[in-house]
ZAKOL-640159 format. One record per residue (C-alpha): z, y, x. Coordinates in pm, whole numbers, plus 50000, padded with zeros to 5 digits. Each point is the difference from the previous one (the first is absolute). Example, Ala and Ser with C-alpha at 12.3 -4.5 7.8 and 13.67 -1.06 7.14 Angstrom:
507804955051230;499345034450137;
//
This chain:
514404876350653;501435035649895;497545026750072;501995030049851;501565005250334;496785018950120;499825022049679;500585035049900;500875015650320;501745030349989;498135019750277;500224985150367;502924977349942;501414983450303;500494961449950;501594975150191;498584978050241;500724968349793;498365017249685;496955009750178;499774961750157;500484986749663;497285020849843;497514992150309;500944962549933;499185003449619;496695016850094;498814971150157;499684979549679;498615028249768;497895023650238;498494977950265;498924967249807;496405011349972;499815015350353;501704968050166;497304977249830;496825014550118;499784977650326;499164972249760;496505016649922;499325027450253;497974981550289;498374975549737;498495030349803;499205017150324;497914971350119;498654990149688;496365009550013;499675031950208;500804989450348;500364967250184;502764985550225;498064997050330;501034983850347;500525036450169;502755006249759;498995037049980;499954998749597;503404983849973;501655026050238;497995028049870;501494990549648;503494997850144;499985034550140;498645012649694;502934982649777;502585012850282;498885035749988;499574999149635;503484988149948;501315026650235;498275028849858;500114995749625;503124982049904;502085009750280;498935035150124;498725014149648;502254983349747;503324994450189;500025032850199;498225024649765;499274989749647;503424986949935;501625033850044;498165015049702;502264983549746;500445015049653;503884999950014;500134966450133;496904985049817;496524990450159;496594991349891;496785019449867;501885016049712;502855012650255;497385017850187;498515015549687;503115009849840;501265018750290;496455018249999;500645007749624;503515016550092;498515022350300;497015011049824;499205003549592;497864968749985;501904977849784;497924979749732;503394997149784;499335019349662;503755007149895;500875018950306;503115024249983;501665023950242;503104981849939;498574969750184;500095020450309;503585006350001;500814959850040;501834990750300;497294977450115;497095025149959;500795015150341;500795035949951;499795007850331;496025002750013;498955029250215;497545020049848;497405008850258;499015034050127;496775015549828;498104997950283;500624966750143;497464969849968;502924980549797;499855027449724;496375005549973;499604960049977;502725000049712;498415028649830;496674979850007;501404969449880;501815019249703;496895018949899;497494973449961;500454973049739;497254977650160;502214996350336;503144992749799;497824973649812;498754985250318;503454998550144;501134979049696;497134976350010;500704994950355;503424991149951;498544977649684;497574984150256;502754992050233;502154985449724;496984979249860;499414983650354;503404989750021;499504980449677;496944987150138;502234989150285;502234982549759;497334982249872;498454987250361;503064997650199;501634968749806;496554984850001;499215001750380;503474991850120;500674972349760;496394983350083;500325006950368;503364985250025;498864965849809;496915000350215;501864981950252;499334968549826;496634999650124;501264988850348;501914970949847;497254987049765;496314989750008;497315026649965;499004984749676;503575003149810;501735030750142;497625022049821;501014984249655;503565004950088;500095036450135;498885020249683;501864976749732;503325003050231;499675039250042;499225003249637;503034977949899;502345021850230;498695032949847;500584990149651;503404990450077;500655032150182;498815020649717;501754978549734;503285005150172;499535037750010;502045007149672;503044983350138;500105028450289;500884989850360;503635012650018;501124963349984;498094986350301;499555036550156;502424989950287;497414973950117;497305024950069;501405015250328;501024964750149;496254989549920;498355025650161;502174998150280;499534964350047;496155005349959;500285028250280;501644975450221;497584972749950;496865022750084;501625015650291;501444967450157;496564983949957;498265030350133;502384998750325;499334964150035;496245006949958;500095027050271;502124982250253;498174964849946;496335012549964;499695033750160;502555018350150;497835030750091;498875008949646;501965027650016;497155017150214;498115000249650;502375027749885;497675025850188;498055022549810;497354990850242;499404967349820;499375018849677;497025018450165;498634967450140;500224983049671;497975026849827;497545004050280;499174962749980;500254992249624;498545034749884;499445000849641;501724961549930;503105015050164;499985032249813;499754977649658;502844979750149;502395028749976;500174992449657;501954968150089;501885014150268;501385027349746;501834974549823;502864998850275;501315030649838;500204987149629;503175007249858;500565031950230;500415021949697;502754983349883;502125016950246;499695028749840;499524990649626;503494982650017;501755024550171;502085007349694;501904969450053;501045004850344;500145025450275;497715014050254;502054985850270;500534966749838;496204995349952;499095012450362;502614976750158;498834968749825;496255008350103;500435008650362;502794973950079;498674969049807;496595004249816;497915020250260;500894975050285;499794967949816;496435011649863;498705009750349;501434965750154;498294981849707;496385014050061;500564997250389;500754965649961;496914992749754;497975016350234;501204980450308;499454965649821;496565013049910;499035010950336;500184964450122;498434983149690;496695009849963;498714967449821;501735004549662;498174989649720;498335026049823;501464986549667;503465010750094;499005034950072;502455007650278;502924996549732;503575005450091;500974962249976;497914991850282;502345018450237;503014982549837;501044967650201;499024970649782;503784987449965;501065032349862;496985006749762;501774985649678;503055018250030;498515032050102;497594996449669;503144998249782;501285028950163;496805019049967;499894992349652;503465014249943;499245030750170;496695005749825;502124998049673;502435023650110;497265024650129;498144996049677;503305005449793;500525031350183;496795013349919;499844990749643;503195018949940;498685028350201;497175000049735;502344999449696;501645030550165;496735021550063;498634991749628;503485010949888;499805033350193;496535006649869;501334993449639;502945025050082;497725027750110;497574996449680;497314982150197;500004966649863;500664985949662;503514988449884;500834967050096;503014979549953;502394999850263;502754974850048;502695006650260;500734963850159;503115010050194;502865026049934;500764996650379;496685002150176;498435037349937;496384999349916;499634961849929;497975002049685;497624976149792;497155012549806;498764970149792;496415014149915;499435009050371;501264968850134;497574975949786;497135024850118;500824993650353;500244963749950;496654998349819;498345020550259;501804985050325;498984964449856;496255012749940;499715011750372;501634969350144;497754974549810;497055023250035;499975008450360;501934965750128;500205015250369;501705025950175;497245017050123;498915017149691;503545004049889;500655018550329;497065023149979;501365008949633;503465002950104;499185020250334;498065027649806;503155003949735;502205000650303;498005026950203;499265020249696;503935005349917;500525010550362;497085024450003;501905016649653;503055001450193;498385019450307;498285023949764;503355006749806;501855001950332;498125026050159;500525023849691;503664990550021;500275009150358;498685035849925;501385005549650;503464979949988;500945001250406;498725033450043;498014987550320;497355015950186;496414991949845;498834988950321;502774970849972;498554987849684;496365001650126;500894978350295;502104975449791;496724996149782;497505000150272;502104973050196;501044975249708;497425009449771;497164991250265;501814965450089;500224990349623;496445015349910;498554977750244;501784970149853;498815012549662;496465002150083;500334962850172;501624987349656;497525017149763;497124986750194;501024966649847;499605012249620;498464970249916;501974974150176;502965008449805;500935038350075;498635007749627;503144985549877;502495025950048;497425026349932;499354984649656;503774996449947;500835033650082;497285014549811;501164985249671;503325009950056;499205033050121;497905005949668;502884988049783;502375023350163;497745029749979;499234993449620;503724994949911;500865032550202;497155019749858;501094989749630;503755006250055;498855034850139;498065007249697;502844988549770;502525021250163;497645029249990;499604994849600;503724996849947;500595032950187;497145017849829;501144989849655;503744998550063;501895019549699;501805032350094;503645004149990;499715027449747;498694976249744;503044977950058;502305030549950;498445008549684;500854965349832;503805007350018;502634976850116;498954971649773;496355003150110;499195003349632;500614959949966;502474977849927;502084991350306;501394963750000;502274984350206;498994987350364;498375011150308;496295006150017;498424994750352;496585015150016;498104990250294;497755027450128;498435006150349;500775037449954;502585014950204;500195033549795;499015009549647;499744979249669;497434970349990;497385000649722;501094965449905;503215014449877;498535027149761;497494969449887;503164978949901;501925029149849;497145006649784;499254969149859;503914982849983;502645017349783;502924989450262;500944998450333;503024991750197;503385023050047;499315001450368;496675001550168;499494995450367;496495008550150;499834975650292;497875004250311;500034971950258;497935009950300;499614993250381;500255025150258;498434999250368;503014989350167;500904962250038;503464998549850;501695024749759;504094999250046;501834990849676;501745034250002;496815014749994;498204976749748;500225018149651;499045038049925;501415004849641;499755033549806;500285012349625;496825005449794;500975028549764;503375009849892;503004974350045;500214992749638;496614988349987;501234967550196;496734998550184;499914992650387;497514996850265;500604971350247;497934995750340;500574969850194;498635001850335;499434968650207;498514998950362;496734979550047;502084969850148;502945000149759;500694974949753;500295009849647;502954984049820;500074977649661;500285014049663;503954997449937;501055013750319;497505027049977;501025010249648;503725001050110;498845019750342;497925024149743;502635005149757;502785007850258;497685024650171;499675018649651;503515001349965;500905013750345;497515024249946;501625014049673;503514997350183;498645017550310;501295036450026;496195007650042;499204985049635;502935019249856;499395033450154;496714999949790;500145022849684;498364989649679;499105037749885;497095002750222;498064964950019;497395014750237;502485007450281;500764964150047;496974977049851;498924977850273;502645008050224;500494966450217;503344987050145;500054975450267;502304969649868;500514970450225;500374963749830;503554989049908;500494983850312;500085033350168;502495014349745;503054974650030;502185030049889;497645010849705;499054985649650;499774963449964;498624981049696;501604968249891;498624977049724;502124975149810;499204972649768;501235003849623;503435017549985;501824984650289;500555032350185;502895003150229;501445033850054;499605013450345;503415002950186;499265028950231;501005033250022;496995013250168;497444994149737;499835006749634;498044978749773;497825012949721;499104973349720;497294998949763;501224998749628;500914964349847;496814984049834;500364971749744;498484974250197;499045012650342;498364977550280;501065021750281;502385024950076;499165027250258;502395023250158;499805027350276;502675002050251;500405035850089;502115014150279;502945023049914;498895025150255;497835024749945;501055005849651;496955000149738;499795023649708;499614987749629;496255007950010;499504974750256;502254976049885;498114998949662;496574997550200;501854969150184;501004987849684;496704999349848;498114984450296;502474972449978;499614993349629;496155000450089;500354978450272;502084972949794;497495000549746;497154989850223;497045012250200;496675003049880;496975001650254;497125021549892;496744993850197;496985021849994;496844978450026;496985020850075;496654985949946;498015021650265;496435005149891;497055024250147;499065028149783;496504997749855;497555015350231;501864986450304;497774985050277;499404963350013;502114994150294;502945016449839;499424981049710;500044968050166;502925006250223;502345013149712;498574980249702;499624965850166;501515001750362;503335016749926;500124985149639;499874963950098;502585005550273;502445018049760;499674972349747;500614971050268;502685019050166;503845003649948;501345027949805;501765031550195;503414985849916;499294966350119;502355003550276;503015003449774;499494970049782;499845019049674;500814975749732;497274998149733;502355004649705;501035034150141;496595012650076;497815021949772;496375009050114;498315029449908;496134999050046;497835031750082;496405002550074;499495024150289;496485016850064;499655010350331;
//
């Protein structure tokens, strides 16, 4: 299933109907797996403890009315018609809204911000500055002046992200457990309880154990499974409607909600926590927007998912309205409304649909953690891209096993869908509340709409969600504490990591070495320059890190070519390849010192080490050859220090410099008149020969050719990665809180996380770590 067709939208691109329908078909398997399995447990959770199913049917019709209007107002009206329009260059989710706000107001938490980032094509340079007297301008000014509000926005976004992680733990548990609960109608009461939990645990263990293979090989089955499931529940729903109660459609009237609350009162209010489960998975429509298009998601939901869910719930209500003597042990479950001859086939399809829905939310959890890590709000983790074709399909080993252990603990600890539903409902509604709050700011700051419209949006949808949120929060002791505990732990980890990272960066900025010090050393830097390229990894986008002076002071040699490498994330989802690198000289050209800033969006995938090295060297070579680089003089260094030039990756320079590597001496001459080959001097026993293929036009002068020659020789000699390892310590006299956070919390996370260059698979043999203790 190739999802790339829905990516990297250049503006509002018109697509053929065939493409749109194909994306709509694919979205059924990726987006709607969780939402479509909600009929398995909604009625069972709603009628579990708080209300009873009476002869008057007022309870069942009231619940149906609540379900219908909740499905209509939240997923259909809020998400499909409003929230989907708040995309960030085609991407959706909590961080997409936060990224939009960061670009329209200076509230970003990213430390290495540059004015050059605002020139990115995906940054949306058409941002209109508000007039000074408008409410939008006053709101923007207030947000930019008060750090407390900026931190509040960041924490709000992190809470939403952590609740998504909690949902990634709870959804597989409740979906799989509800799917296998159908065995209770085919086995005796004494035996089914010994089968459900082990069967659910086995399915969950298999599901998480297969994550490292990815789903690109079986992804094409996801959409057919969900379609088959939607067909099953809608067909069974139609059968139950016509066979048991054709007049059940009358219960769609809002009047039945009033009758329900009037009769049940407090019990009915608490039952809203179960009704809420009918919209679990709705946030996926917005979160997975980057894989598809707005139109394809709208078509899939309005034409298939929404009608199938409405028919399924109406069918269950029609069946239950004529069956009042159902044994309480079965808690009005989904399978009681399935004809007995179809229960085993439906059970099989339900398990498959639950697995598909769980797979989607697990992959979404990996994605949200990766975004947090890219934005400096989560410790560095190992990310494995399981498919080269399907965008965003990643696997994070550490997170996968943590999710599996927690998921199994919840399944074994709760052993029923009621408490699982209470926990899942609170996680779902919290994410929706965060989206509503951020959307109200987007309406004013990004869409430039009236503040009245934003207030109406918050009051209407926020009041509905606040009602459900309070109903879920009441059941704190009955399972709702789980997502709160999970979110608290993850928010603490994120805040500690972000605080420690911020303090480390501030230390680097305050202790960076002046360029004047570098110039005073002369071209040789006062030491021996050995062959090779030294890549000095730093978080700084300007200046020279203290780690370099620390190294030079204690070691007598350094590489002939030095590159200060900064790999950073920017507040856009994707950075185009032609805008990936920012390259510049540090000091005069004869120093052979360069600064290279590599920019990634918060949803971009980092390349492996060999491909990244070639891209980096080609970009530096292209910078050397470019007219802007050759126009710089060497007489007045301060005039061009840190002057950066945007250079794309080699794939964007088909007519530019290319790097070729050959084993041994078997180098075949290039038979073309369009390029000229520069070869490195022949060595006694070379392992690899590196050559640059340089176009004939434009002509390059001798100084530039000499600089390219030296870069090529250094590349052939090898690349060494010099990593600064900062040990952050609180200064003497710091508060107990600061010492606890930095010395213990951040220190523990730093020791147990991946190094900053983990994404590039830096070989250990080429790595040199230089440790420094930073007192802040």
